[in-house]
C-alpha positions as CSV (number, residue, x, y, z in Angstrom):
1,M,14.3,9.2,-3.5
2,N,15.4,6.7,-5.7
3,I,13.0,6.8,-9.0
4,L,13.2,4.3,-11.3
5,K,11.5,5.0,-14.7
6,F,10.5,2.0,-16.9
7,N,9.2,2.1,-20.6
8,S,8.6,-2.1,-20.1
9,D,5.6,-3.0,-17.7
10,E,8.1,-6.2,-17.4
11,D,10.7,-3.9,-16.1
12,F,8.7,-2.6,-13.8
13,V,7.1,-5.9,-11.7
14,Q,10.4,-7.7,-11.8
15,T,12.1,-4.7,-10.5
16,G,9.5,-4.5,-8.0
17,A,9.3,-8.0,-7.4
18,N,13.3,-8.5,-6.9
19,L,13.3,-5.9,-4.2
20,I,11.0,-7.5,-2.2
21,A,12.7,-11.0,-2.7
22,S,15.6,-9.9,-2.0
23,L,14.7,-8.7,1.2
24,L,13.4,-12.1,2.1
25,Q,16.2,-13.9,0.8
26,S,18.5,-11.6,3.4
27,N,15.9,-11.5,5.7
28,P,13.6,-14.5,6.0
29,K,11.7,-13.1,9.0
30,A,10.6,-9.7,7.4
31,V,7.6,-7.4,8.3
32,L,6.3,-6.5,5.1
33,G,4.1,-3.6,4.6
34,L,1.4,-4.4,1.9
35,A,-0.9,-2.5,-0.2
36,T,-4.4,-3.0,-2.4
37,G,-5.0,-0.8,-5.9
38,S,-4.1,-1.8,-9.6
39,S,-0.1,-1.2,-9.2
40,P,1.2,-3.1,-7.6
41,V,-0.8,-6.5,-8.6
42,G,1.5,-7.3,-11.7
43,V,4.1,-7.4,-8.6
44,Y,2.4,-9.6,-6.6
45,A,1.8,-11.7,-10.1
46,K,5.6,-11.8,-10.0
47,L,6.2,-12.6,-6.7
48,V,4.1,-15.8,-7.0
49,E,5.3,-16.6,-9.9
50,M,8.9,-16.5,-8.3
51,H,7.3,-18.5,-5.1
52,Q,6.2,-21.3,-7.4
53,K,9.5,-21.7,-8.7
54,G,11.4,-22.1,-5.5
55,L,13.0,-18.3,-5.7
56,V,11.7,-16.8,-2.3
57,S,9.3,-18.0,0.6
58,F,7.5,-15.8,3.1
59,S,7.1,-19.3,5.6
60,K,8.6,-16.6,8.4
61,A,7.5,-13.1,7.8
62,T,4.8,-11.1,8.8
63,S,2.5,-8.5,6.9
64,F,0.1,-6.0,8.0
65,N,-2.0,-4.0,5.1
66,L,-2.0,-0.2,4.6
67,D,-5.7,0.0,4.9
68,E,-9.9,-1.4,4.8
69,Y,-13.0,-0.3,4.0
70,I,-15.1,0.1,7.0
71,G,-18.8,-2.0,6.5
72,L,-17.8,-4.2,3.8
73,P,-18.1,-8.4,5.2
74,V,-14.4,-9.7,5.4
75,D,-15.5,-12.4,2.4
76,H,-16.8,-9.1,-0.1
77,P,-14.9,-9.6,-3.1
78,Q,-13.8,-5.6,-2.9
79,S,-12.9,-6.0,0.8
80,Y,-8.7,-5.9,1.0
81,R,-8.5,-9.1,2.5
82,S,-10.0,-10.3,-0.3
83,F,-7.8,-8.9,-2.6
84,M,-4.9,-10.3,-0.5
85,N,-6.1,-13.4,-0.6
86,E,-6.8,-13.5,-4.4
87,Q,-3.8,-11.5,-5.3
88,L,-1.1,-13.5,-3.1
89,F,-2.0,-15.2,0.0
90,N,-4.1,-18.1,-1.2
91,H,-0.9,-18.4,-3.7
92,I,2.2,-18.8,-1.1
93,D,3.1,-20.0,1.6
94,I,3.1,-17.0,4.5
95,D,1.3,-18.2,7.4
96,P,-2.2,-16.6,7.6
97,G,-2.4,-16.0,11.5
98,Q,0.9,-13.5,10.4
99,T,-1.3,-11.8,7.4
100,H,-2.7,-8.9,9.0
101,I,-5.4,-6.1,8.1
102,P,-7.5,-4.0,10.2
103,N,-10.7,-4.6,10.9
104,G,-13.5,-2.7,8.9
105,N,-16.1,-4.1,11.0
106,A,-14.7,-3.8,14.5
107,A,-17.3,-3.3,17.5
108,N,-15.6,-0.7,18.2
109,M,-13.3,1.4,15.8
110,E,-10.9,3.7,18.0
111,A,-10.7,0.4,20.2
112,E,-9.3,-1.6,16.6
113,C,-6.8,1.4,15.8
114,L,-5.2,1.4,18.7
115,A,-4.8,-2.6,18.8
116,Y,-3.3,-2.2,15.0
117,D,-0.7,0.6,16.2
118,K,0.0,-2.1,19.0
119,M,0.9,-4.7,16.9
120,L,2.6,-2.7,14.6
121,E,4.9,-1.6,17.9
122,E,5.3,-5.5,19.0
123,N,6.0,-6.7,15.6
124,G,7.4,-3.8,13.8
125,P,9.2,-1.8,12.7
126,V,8.1,-2.7,8.8
127,D,11.2,-3.6,6.8
128,L,10.1,-3.1,3.7
129,Q,6.8,-0.6,3.4
130,I,4.7,-1.1,-0.4
131,L,2.7,2.1,-1.4
132,G,0.6,3.5,-4.5
133,I,-0.6,6.5,-4.1
134,G,-4.3,8.4,-5.3
135,S,-4.3,10.8,-8.1
136,N,-5.4,13.0,-5.3
137,G,-1.9,12.2,-4.2
138,H,-3.4,10.3,-1.0
139,I,-1.2,7.3,0.4
140,G,-2.9,4.5,2.5
141,F,-6.3,6.5,2.7
142,N,-4.8,9.3,4.3
143,E,-6.5,11.8,2.6
144,P,-5.5,15.4,1.7
145,D,-6.4,18.0,4.4
146,A,-4.9,20.5,7.0
147,N,-3.8,17.9,9.6
148,L,-3.0,14.7,9.2
149,S,-3.0,11.9,11.1
150,S,0.0,9.4,12.8
151,K,-1.7,6.9,14.0
152,T,-4.1,4.7,12.5
153,H,-7.7,5.9,12.3
154,V,-10.7,6.0,10.8
155,V,-11.2,8.3,7.5
156,D,-14.1,9.5,5.6
157,L,-13.1,8.8,2.0
158,L,-13.2,12.3,-0.2
159,E,-15.6,12.0,-3.3
160,D,-13.0,11.7,-6.5
161,T,-11.2,8.8,-4.1
162,R,-14.5,6.8,-4.2
163,E,-15.3,7.9,-8.0
164,A,-11.7,6.1,-8.1
165,N,-12.9,3.3,-6.8
166,A,-16.5,2.8,-8.2
167,R,-15.1,0.4,-11.3
168,F,-14.5,-1.9,-8.7
169,F,-18.1,-1.7,-7.6
170,D,-21.6,-2.5,-9.3
171,S,-22.3,1.6,-8.6
172,L,-20.8,4.9,-7.1
173,D,-23.2,4.1,-4.4
174,D,-22.0,0.8,-3.6
175,V,-18.4,2.6,-3.3
176,P,-17.7,3.0,1.0
177,R,-18.0,6.4,2.3
178,Q,-15.4,5.5,5.1
179,A,-12.2,3.3,5.8
180,I,-9.3,3.0,8.3
181,T,-6.0,3.2,7.7
182,M,-2.8,3.4,9.4
183,G,-1.4,6.9,9.7
184,I,1.5,8.6,8.5
185,G,3.4,8.3,11.7
186,G,3.1,4.8,11.3
187,I,4.3,4.3,7.3
188,L,6.9,6.9,7.5
189,K,8.9,4.4,10.8
190,A,9.3,1.7,8.2
191,R,12.7,1.1,7.3
192,Q,12.4,1.1,3.5
193,I,9.7,2.7,1.5
194,L,8.6,1.3,-1.9
195,L,6.1,3.3,-4.1
196,L,4.5,1.7,-6.9
197,V,2.8,4.3,-9.4
198,R,1.5,3.2,-13.1
199,G,-0.2,5.3,-15.5
200,A,-0.6,8.6,-17.0
201,G,-3.7,9.6,-14.7
202,K,-0.8,9.5,-11.8
203,A,1.4,11.8,-13.0
204,E,0.6,14.9,-11.5
205,A,0.2,13.3,-8.3
206,I,3.8,11.8,-8.0
207,R,5.3,15.0,-9.6
208,N,3.6,16.8,-6.8
209,A,4.9,13.7,-4.7
210,V,8.3,13.9,-5.6
211,E,9.3,17.0,-6.7
212,G,6.8,19.5,-5.0
213,P,6.8,20.8,-1.4
214,I,6.2,18.6,1.7
215,T,2.4,19.5,2.8
216,T,-0.7,17.3,4.1
217,Q,-2.4,18.7,1.0
218,C,-0.4,16.0,-1.2
219,P,0.4,13.2,2.0
220,A,2.6,11.5,-0.2
221,S,5.0,14.5,-0.3
222,L,6.0,13.5,3.3
223,L,8.0,10.4,1.7
224,Q,10.6,13.1,1.0
225,S,11.6,13.6,4.6
226,H,12.6,9.4,4.5
227,P,15.9,9.0,4.2
228,N,15.3,5.6,1.9
229,V,12.4,5.7,-0.9
230,I,13.0,3.5,-4.3
231,V,9.8,5.6,-6.3
232,L,8.7,3.2,-9.3
233,V,7.0,4.7,-12.5
234,D,5.8,3.4,-15.3
235,E,6.0,5.9,-18.6
236,G,2.6,7.5,-18.3
237,A,3.4,8.0,-14.6
238,G,6.6,9.6,-14.8
239,K,5.8,11.9,-17.9
240,W,6.0,14.9,-15.7
241,L,9.0,14.2,-13.7
242,K,12.2,16.4,-13.9
């Protein structure tokens, strides 16, 4: 793992955006693995700015998102499709047909999981997978568990995850109880992984992920087994790293 710590938010987001832009400049047909949540927002904003300046194009790229809530209408403001449209897709030149997000409203979720993995196999591997990390160490919506699924699957969200996400909803009762998520095996197939970690609330999680033992109780710790991981942490998130 290559761990970079930043005191400046501007340097954090510019570094993340530069890594993605450099990939697209060298490989315009790159397959991007995208994430939602607060950590990548600044990086997406910087990519939009770079695109508007003519520095990067997404016109030939393909994207796959990690996860989606189950049961939220696709146009719900907190669906991950809405998030990606608002934060990135609507402001760049990517082909909407080349942006893929699991369908949280599929009639047959098992079939949707299989179909998503098939698309990943046919289009992949992902060239660069962007990740955030949950305060309990989850990546995607792969929650701590004795056993982790390698493939795309339906997951019951833990209460601490739902509580952490409740700030985006009117109340905790409105937060979905399930999600569909790419599995750990799918994540680890990416050629390169970019883990973005911001805020003191993630300090324990990132310390466990990069300095602790590899354990399914901290799913992000499995990233230690990947040969090409770049971790960007801000001052708060990195305060306990050696």
